[in-house]
KEMIKOL-410712 format. One line per field, with one value per atom (N, C-alpha, C, O, CB): residue number from 0; atom name; x, y, z; residue in three letters. Coordinates in Angstrom, 1 decimal, padded with zeros to 4 digits. Glycine has a CB too. Layout:
<pts>
resi NUM, ...;
name CA, ...;
px X, ...;
py Y, ...;
pz Z, ...;
resn ALA, ...;
</pts>
This chain:
<pts>
resi 0, 0, 0, 0, 0, 1, 1, 1, 1, 1, 2, 2, 2, 2, 2, 3, 3, 3, 3, 3, 4, 4, 4, 4, 4, 5, 5, 5, 5, 5, 6, 6, 6, 6, 6, 7, 7, 7, 7, 7, 8, 8, 8, 8, 8, 9, 9, 9, 9, 9, 10, 10, 10, 10, 10, 11, 11, 11, 11, 11, 12, 12, 12, 12, 12, 13, 13, 13, 13, 13, 14, 14, 14, 14, 14, 15, 15, 15, 15, 15, 16, 16, 16, 16, 16, 17, 17, 17, 17, 17, 18, 18, 18, 18, 18, 19, 19, 19, 19, 19, 20, 20, 20, 20, 20, 21, 21, 21, 21, 21, 22, 22, 22, 22, 22, 23, 23, 23, 23, 23, 24, 24, 24, 24, 24, 25, 25, 25, 25, 25, 26, 26, 26, 26, 26, 27, 27, 27, 27, 27, 28, 28, 28, 28, 28, 29, 29, 29, 29, 29, 30, 30, 30, 30, 30, 31, 31, 31, 31, 31, 32, 32, 32, 32, 32, 33, 33, 33, 33, 33, 34, 34, 34, 34, 34, 35, 35, 35, 35, 35, 36, 36, 36, 36, 36, 37, 37, 37, 37, 37, 38, 38, 38, 38, 38, 39, 39, 39, 39, 39, 40, 40, 40, 40, 40, 41, 41, 41, 41, 41, 42, 42, 42, 42, 42, 43, 43, 43, 43, 43, 44, 44, 44, 44, 44, 45, 45, 45, 45, 45, 46, 46, 46, 46, 46, 47, 47, 47, 47, 47, 48, 48, 48, 48, 48, 49, 49, 49, 49, 49, 50, 50, 50, 50, 50, 51, 51, 51, 51, 51, 52, 52, 52, 52, 52, 53, 53, 53, 53, 53, 54, 54, 54, 54, 54, 55, 55, 55, 55, 55, 56, 56, 56, 56, 56, 57, 57, 57, 57, 57, 58, 58, 58, 58, 58, 59, 59, 59, 59, 59, 60, 60, 60, 60, 60, 61, 61, 61, 61, 61, 62, 62, 62, 62, 62, 63, 63, 63, 63, 63, 64, 64, 64, 64, 64, 65, 65, 65, 65, 65, 66, 66, 66, 66, 66, 67, 67, 67, 67, 67, 68, 68, 68, 68, 68, 69, 69, 69, 69, 69, 70, 70, 70, 70, 70, 71, 71, 71, 71, 71;
name N, CA, C, O, CB, N, CA, C, O, CB, N, CA, C, O, CB, N, CA, C, O, CB, N, CA, C, O, CB, N, CA, C, O, CB, N, CA, C, O, CB, N, CA, C, O, CB, N, CA, C, O, CB, N, CA, C, O, CB, N, CA, C, O, CB, N, CA, C, O, CB, N, CA, C, O, CB, N, CA, C, O, CB, N, CA, C, O, CB, N, CA, C, O, CB, N, CA, C, O, CB, N, CA, C, O, CB, N, CA, C, O, CB, N, CA, C, O, CB, N, CA, C, O, CB, N, CA, C, O, CB, N, CA, C, O, CB, N, CA, C, O, CB, N, CA, C, O, CB, N, CA, C, O, CB, N, CA, C, O, CB, N, CA, C, O, CB, N, CA, C, O, CB, N, CA, C, O, CB, N, CA, C, O, CB, N, CA, C, O, CB, N, CA, C, O, CB, N, CA, C, O, CB, N, CA, C, O, CB, N, CA, C, O, CB, N, CA, C, O, CB, N, CA, C, O, CB, N, CA, C, O, CB, N, CA, C, O, CB, N, CA, C, O, CB, N, CA, C, O, CB, N, CA, C, O, CB, N, CA, C, O, CB, N, CA, C, O, CB, N, CA, C, O, CB, N, CA, C, O, CB, N, CA, C, O, CB, N, CA, C, O, CB, N, CA, C, O, CB, N, CA, C, O, CB, N, CA, C, O, CB, N, CA, C, O, CB, N, CA, C, O, CB, N, CA, C, O, CB, N, CA, C, O, CB, N, CA, C, O, CB, N, CA, C, O, CB, N, CA, C, O, CB, N, CA, C, O, CB, N, CA, C, O, CB, N, CA, C, O, CB, N, CA, C, O, CB, N, CA, C, O, CB, N, CA, C, O, CB, N, CA, C, O, CB, N, CA, C, O, CB, N, CA, C, O, CB, N, CA, C, O, CB, N, CA, C, O, CB, N, CA, C, O, CB, N, CA, C, O, CB;
px 036.9, 035.8, 034.8, 035.1, 036.4, 033.6, 032.4, 032.4, 032.6, 031.1, 032.3, 032.2, 030.9, 029.9, 032.3, 031.1, 029.9, 029.6, 030.5, 030.1, 028.3, 027.8, 027.4, 027.4, 026.6, 027.1, 026.6, 025.4, 024.5, 026.2, 025.4, 024.4, 023.1, 023.1, 024.8, 022.0, 020.7, 020.3, 020.7, 019.6, 019.5, 019.0, 018.2, 017.4, 018.1, 018.4, 017.7, 016.2, 015.6, 018.0, 015.5, 014.1, 013.7, 012.6, 013.5, 014.5, 014.2, 014.3, 013.5, 015.2, 015.3, 015.5, 014.3, 013.8, 016.8, 014.0, 012.8, 011.6, 010.8, 012.7, 011.3, 010.1, 010.1, 009.1, 010.0, 011.2, 011.3, 011.0, 010.4, 012.7, 011.6, 011.4, 009.9, 009.4, 012.2, 009.2, 007.8, 006.9, 005.8, 007.3, 007.5, 006.7, 007.0, 006.4, 007.0, 007.9, 008.2, 007.0, 006.3, 009.4, 006.8, 005.8, 006.4, 007.5, 005.6, 005.5, 006.0, 007.2, 008.1, 004.8, 007.1, 008.2, 009.4, 010.5, 007.8, 009.3, 010.5, 011.1, 012.3, 010.1, 010.2, 010.7, 011.4, 012.4, 009.5, 010.9, 011.6, 013.0, 014.0, 010.8, 013.0, 014.3, 015.3, 016.5, 014.1, 014.7, 015.5, 016.1, 017.3, 014.7, 015.2, 015.6, 016.8, 017.8, 014.4, 016.7, 017.7, 019.0, 020.1, 017.3, 018.9, 020.1, 020.7, 021.9, 019.7, 019.9, 020.5, 021.1, 022.1, 019.4, 020.6, 021.2, 022.6, 023.5, 020.3, 022.7, 024.0, 025.0, 026.1, 023.9, 024.5, 025.2, 025.8, 026.9, 024.4, 024.9, 025.2, 026.3, 027.2, 024.0, 026.1, 027.0, 028.4, 029.4, 026.5, 028.5, 029.7, 030.4, 031.6, 029.5, 029.6, 030.2, 030.7, 031.8, 029.1, 030.0, 030.5, 031.7, 032.7, 029.4, 031.8, 033.0, 034.2, 035.3, 032.8, 034.0, 035.1, 035.6, 036.8, 034.6, 034.6, 035.0, 035.8, 036.8, 033.8, 035.3, 036.0, 037.4, 038.4, 035.2, 037.6, 038.9, 039.8, 041.0, 038.8, 039.3, 040.1, 040.5, 041.6, 039.2, 039.6, 039.9, 041.0, 041.9, 038.7, 040.9, 041.9, 043.3, 044.2, 041.5, 043.3, 044.6, 045.2, 046.4, 044.4, 044.3, 044.8, 045.2, 045.7, 043.8, 044.9, 045.3, 044.3, 044.6, 046.6, 043.1, 042.1, 041.5, 040.9, 041.0, 041.7, 041.1, 042.2, 041.8, 040.3, 043.4, 044.5, 044.3, 044.5, 045.8, 043.9, 043.8, 042.7, 042.9, 043.5, 041.6, 040.5, 041.0, 040.7, 039.3, 041.7, 042.3, 043.2, 043.2, 042.9, 044.1, 045.1, 044.4, 044.7, 046.0, 043.3, 042.6, 041.9, 041.9, 041.5, 041.3, 040.6, 041.6, 041.3, 039.9, 042.8, 043.8, 044.3, 044.5, 044.9, 044.5, 044.9, 043.9, 044.2, 045.2, 042.6, 041.5, 041.5, 041.3, 040.2, 041.7, 041.7, 042.9, 042.7, 041.8, 044.0, 045.2, 045.1, 045.6, 046.5, 044.3, 044.1, 042.9, 042.6, 043.9, 042.3, 041.1, 039.8, 038.9, 041.5, 039.8, 038.6, 037.7, 037.6, 039.0, 037.1, 036.2, 035.2, 035.4, 037.0, 034.2, 033.2, 032.8, 032.7, 032.0, 032.6, 032.1, 030.7, 029.9, 032.1, 030.5, 029.1, 028.3, 027.2, 029.2;
py 013.7, 013.2, 012.6, 012.2, 012.1, 012.6, 012.1, 010.6, 009.9, 012.7, 010.0, 008.5, 008.0, 008.7, 008.1, 006.9, 006.3, 004.9, 004.2, 006.2, 004.6, 003.3, 002.6, 003.1, 003.5, 001.3, 000.6, 001.3, 001.7, -000.9, 001.5, 002.3, 001.5, 000.3, 002.8, 002.3, 001.7, 002.3, 003.4, 002.1, 001.5, 002.1, 003.4, 003.4, 001.0, 004.3, 005.6, 005.5, 006.1, 006.5, 004.6, 004.5, 004.0, 004.4, 003.4, 003.2, 002.8, 004.0, 004.2, 001.7, 004.9, 006.1, 007.0, 007.5, 006.8, 007.2, 008.1, 007.6, 008.4, 008.2, 006.3, 005.7, 005.9, 006.3, 004.2, 005.7, 005.9, 007.3, 007.6, 005.4, 008.3, 009.7, 010.0, 010.8, 010.6, 009.5, 009.8, 009.3, 009.7, 009.2, 008.3, 007.8, 008.5, 008.1, 006.3, 009.5, 010.2, 011.1, 011.6, 011.0, 011.2, 012.1, 013.5, 013.7, 011.9, 014.5, 015.9, 016.2, 016.9, 016.9, 015.8, 016.1, 015.4, 015.9, 015.6, 014.1, 013.3, 014.0, 014.0, 011.9, 014.4, 015.1, 016.3, 016.6, 015.3, 017.1, 018.3, 018.0, 018.7, 019.1, 017.0, 016.6, 016.1, 016.4, 015.5, 015.3, 014.8, 015.9, 015.9, 013.8, 016.9, 018.0, 018.8, 019.2, 019.0, 019.0, 019.7, 018.9, 019.4, 019.9, 017.6, 016.7, 016.7, 016.9, 015.3, 016.6, 016.5, 017.8, 017.8, 016.2, 018.9, 020.2, 020.3, 020.8, 021.4, 019.9, 019.8, 018.9, 019.2, 019.5, 017.7, 016.7, 017.2, 017.0, 015.4, 017.8, 018.3, 019.4, 019.5, 018.8, 020.3, 021.4, 020.8, 021.3, 022.4, 019.8, 019.2, 018.6, 018.6, 018.2, 017.9, 017.2, 018.3, 018.1, 016.3, 019.4, 020.4, 021.0, 021.2, 021.5, 021.3, 021.9, 021.0, 021.4, 022.2, 019.6, 018.7, 018.6, 018.6, 017.3, 018.7, 018.7, 020.0, 019.9, 018.5, 021.1, 022.4, 022.3, 022.7, 023.5, 021.9, 021.8, 020.9, 021.2, 021.3, 019.7, 018.8, 019.5, 019.4, 017.5, 020.2, 020.9, 022.0, 022.2, 021.6, 022.7, 023.7, 023.1, 023.5, 024.5, 022.0, 021.3, 020.8, 020.8, 020.2, 020.3, 019.8, 020.8, 020.5, 018.8, 022.1, 023.2, 023.4, 024.1, 022.9, 022.7, 022.8, 024.2, 024.5, 021.8, 025.1, 026.4, 027.5, 028.7, 026.7, 027.1, 028.0, 029.0, 030.2, 027.3, 028.4, 029.3, 030.3, 031.4, 028.4, 029.9, 030.9, 032.0, 033.2, 030.2, 031.6, 032.6, 033.5, 034.7, 031.9, 033.0, 033.8, 034.8, 036.0, 032.9, 034.3, 035.2, 036.3, 037.5, 034.4, 036.0, 037.0, 038.0, 039.2, 036.3, 037.6, 038.5, 039.4, 040.6, 037.7, 038.8, 039.7, 040.7, 041.9, 038.8, 040.3, 041.3, 042.4, 043.6, 040.6, 042.0, 043.0, 044.0, 045.2, 042.3, 043.4, 044.3, 045.3, 046.4, 043.4, 044.8, 045.6, 046.5, 047.3, 044.7, 046.5, 047.4, 046.9, 047.7, 048.7, 045.6, 045.1, 044.4, 043.2, 044.1, 045.3, 044.8, 045.9, 047.0, 044.3, 045.5, 046.5, 046.0, 044.8, 046.6, 047.0, 046.7, 046.1, 046.5, 048.0, 045.2, 044.6, 045.3, 044.9, 043.1;
pz -035.6, -036.4, -035.5, -034.3, -037.3, -035.9, -035.1, -035.1, -036.2, -035.7, -033.9, -033.8, -034.5, -034.5, -032.4, -035.1, -035.8, -035.2, -034.8, -037.3, -035.2, -034.8, -036.0, -037.1, -033.7, -035.9, -037.0, -037.6, -036.9, -036.7, -038.9, -039.5, -039.7, -039.9, -040.8, -039.7, -040.0, -041.3, -041.7, -038.9, -042.1, -043.4, -043.1, -042.2, -044.1, -044.0, -043.8, -043.7, -042.9, -045.0, -044.5, -044.3, -042.9, -042.4, -045.3, -042.2, -040.8, -039.9, -039.0, -040.4, -040.1, -039.3, -039.5, -038.6, -039.6, -040.8, -041.1, -040.5, -039.9, -042.6, -040.5, -040.0, -038.4, -037.9, -040.3, -037.8, -036.3, -036.0, -035.0, -035.8, -036.7, -036.4, -036.5, -035.7, -037.4, -037.5, -037.7, -036.5, -036.3, -039.0, -035.8, -034.6, -033.3, -032.3, -034.5, -033.3, -032.1, -031.7, -032.5, -032.3, -030.4, -029.8, -030.1, -030.5, -028.3, -029.9, -030.1, -029.2, -029.6, -029.8, -027.9, -027.0, -027.4, -027.3, -025.6, -027.8, -028.3, -029.5, -029.7, -028.5, -030.4, -031.6, -031.3, -031.9, -032.6, -030.4, -030.0, -029.4, -029.7, -028.9, -028.5, -027.9, -029.0, -029.0, -026.8, -030.0, -031.1, -031.9, -032.3, -031.9, -032.2, -033.0, -032.3, -033.0, -033.3, -031.0, -030.3, -030.3, -030.5, -028.8, -030.1, -030.1, -031.5, -031.6, -029.7, -032.5, -033.9, -034.2, -034.9, -034.9, -033.8, -034.1, -033.5, -034.1, -033.6, -032.3, -031.6, -032.3, -032.6, -030.1, -032.6, -033.3, -034.7, -035.0, -033.5, -035.4, -036.7, -036.6, -037.4, -037.5, -035.7, -035.5, -035.1, -035.6, -034.4, -034.2, -033.8, -035.0, -035.2, -032.7, -035.8, -037.0, -038.0, -038.6, -037.7, -038.2, -039.1, -038.6, -039.3, -039.2, -037.3, -036.6, -036.8, -037.1, -035.2, -036.6, -036.8, -038.2, -038.4, -036.3, -039.2, -040.6, -040.9, -041.6, -041.5, -040.4, -040.6, -040.1, -040.8, -040.0, -038.9, -038.2, -039.1, -039.3, -036.8, -039.5, -040.4, -041.7, -042.1, -040.7, -042.3, -043.5, -043.3, -044.1, -044.1, -042.2, -041.8, -041.6, -042.2, -040.6, -040.8, -040.6, -041.9, -042.0, -039.6, -042.8, -044.0, -045.1, -046.2, -044.6, -044.8, -045.7, -046.8, -047.8, -046.3, -046.7, -047.8, -047.9, -048.9, -047.5, -046.9, -047.0, -047.2, -047.2, -045.7, -047.3, -047.4, -048.6, -048.5, -047.5, -049.8, -051.0, -050.8, -051.2, -052.2, -050.1, -049.8, -048.9, -049.1, -049.3, -047.9, -046.9, -047.6, -047.4, -045.7, -048.4, -049.1, -050.1, -050.1, -050.0, -050.7, -051.6, -050.8, -051.3, -052.4, -049.7, -048.9, -048.4, -048.4, -047.7, -047.9, -047.4, -048.5, -048.3, -046.8, -049.7, -050.9, -051.2, -051.5, -052.1, -051.2, -051.4, -050.4, -050.7, -051.5, -049.1, -048.0, -048.2, -048.1, -046.7, -048.5, -048.7, -049.9, -049.9, -048.9, -050.9, -052.1, -052.0, -052.9, -053.3, -050.8, -050.6, -051.3, -051.4, -051.1, -051.7, -052.3, -051.3, -051.2, -053.5, -050.5, -049.5, -049.1, -049.5, -048.2, -048.4, -047.9, -046.5, -046.2, -048.8, -045.7, -044.3, -044.4, -045.2, -043.5, -043.5, -043.4, -042.3, -042.1, -043.1;
resn MET, MET, MET, MET, MET, VAL, VAL, VAL, VAL, VAL, ALA, ALA, ALA, ALA, ALA, THR, THR, THR, THR, THR, ALA, ALA, ALA, ALA, ALA, PRO, PRO, PRO, PRO, PRO, SER, SER, SER, SER, SER, LEU, LEU, LEU, LEU, LEU, PRO, PRO, PRO, PRO, PRO, LEU, LEU, LEU, LEU, LEU, PRO, PRO, PRO, PRO, PRO, GLU, GLU, GLU, GLU, GLU, ILE, ILE, ILE, ILE, ILE, GLU, GLU, GLU, GLU, GLU, SER, SER, SER, SER, SER, ALA, ALA, ALA, ALA, ALA, VAL, VAL, VAL, VAL, VAL, THR, THR, THR, THR, THR, ARG, ARG, ARG, ARG, ARG, LEU, LEU, LEU, LEU, LEU, SER, SER, SER, SER, SER, ARG, ARG, ARG, ARG, ARG, GLY, GLY, GLY, GLY, GLY, GLU, GLU, GLU, GLU, GLU, LEU, LEU, LEU, LEU, LEU, SER, SER, SER, SER, SER, ALA, ALA, ALA, ALA, ALA, PHE, PHE, PHE, PHE, PHE, ARG, ARG, ARG, ARG, ARG, ASP, ASP, ASP, ASP, ASP, TRP, TRP, TRP, TRP, TRP, PHE, PHE, PHE, PHE, PHE, SER, SER, SER, SER, SER, ARG, ARG, ARG, ARG, ARG, PHE, PHE, PHE, PHE, PHE, ASP, ASP, ASP, ASP, ASP, ALA, ALA, ALA, ALA, ALA, GLU, GLU, GLU, GLU, GLU, ALA, ALA, ALA, ALA, ALA, TRP, TRP, TRP, TRP, TRP, ASP, ASP, ASP, ASP, ASP, ALA, ALA, ALA, ALA, ALA, GLN, GLN, GLN, GLN, GLN, PHE, PHE, PHE, PHE, PHE, GLU, GLU, GLU, GLU, GLU, GLU, GLU, GLU, GLU, GLU, ASP, ASP, ASP, ASP, ASP, VAL, VAL, VAL, VAL, VAL, LYS, LYS, LYS, LYS, LYS, ALA, ALA, ALA, ALA, ALA, GLY, GLY, GLY, GLY, GLY, ARG, ARG, ARG, ARG, ARG, LEU, LEU, LEU, LEU, LEU, ASP, ASP, ASP, ASP, ASP, ALA, ALA, ALA, ALA, ALA, LEU, LEU, LEU, LEU, LEU, ALA, ALA, ALA, ALA, ALA, ASP, ASP, ASP, ASP, ASP, GLU, GLU, GLU, GLU, GLU, ALA, ALA, ALA, ALA, ALA, LEU, LEU, LEU, LEU, LEU, ALA, ALA, ALA, ALA, ALA, ASP, ASP, ASP, ASP, ASP, LEU, LEU, LEU, LEU, LEU, ARG, ARG, ARG, ARG, ARG, ALA, ALA, ALA, ALA, ALA, GLY, GLY, GLY, GLY, GLY, ARG, ARG, ARG, ARG, ARG, TYR, TYR, TYR, TYR, TYR, ARG, ARG, ARG, ARG, ARG, ASP, ASP, ASP, ASP, ASP, LEU, LEU, LEU, LEU, LEU;
</pts>
C-alpha cells in the first residue's frame, strides 16, 4: 500500500498546483504519473492476493477453453 502523509484539503492542493511554473508543473505531472501507477499496481496486487479477481480469471479461462475468444 502507498504510504500516506497527513492530508491537505483538496482545494489547497488544487490552489498550490495552479501556482506552479510550467517546469514545476511538468515535473509534478511526471511525479504524479509515477505515483498513481505505483498506487494502482499496489491495489492490483492486493486484489490478486485477496482473490478478488479469481472469478474474472476463471471466467476468462473458461471462455478460452470453450473457444470464445478472438485474436487481438
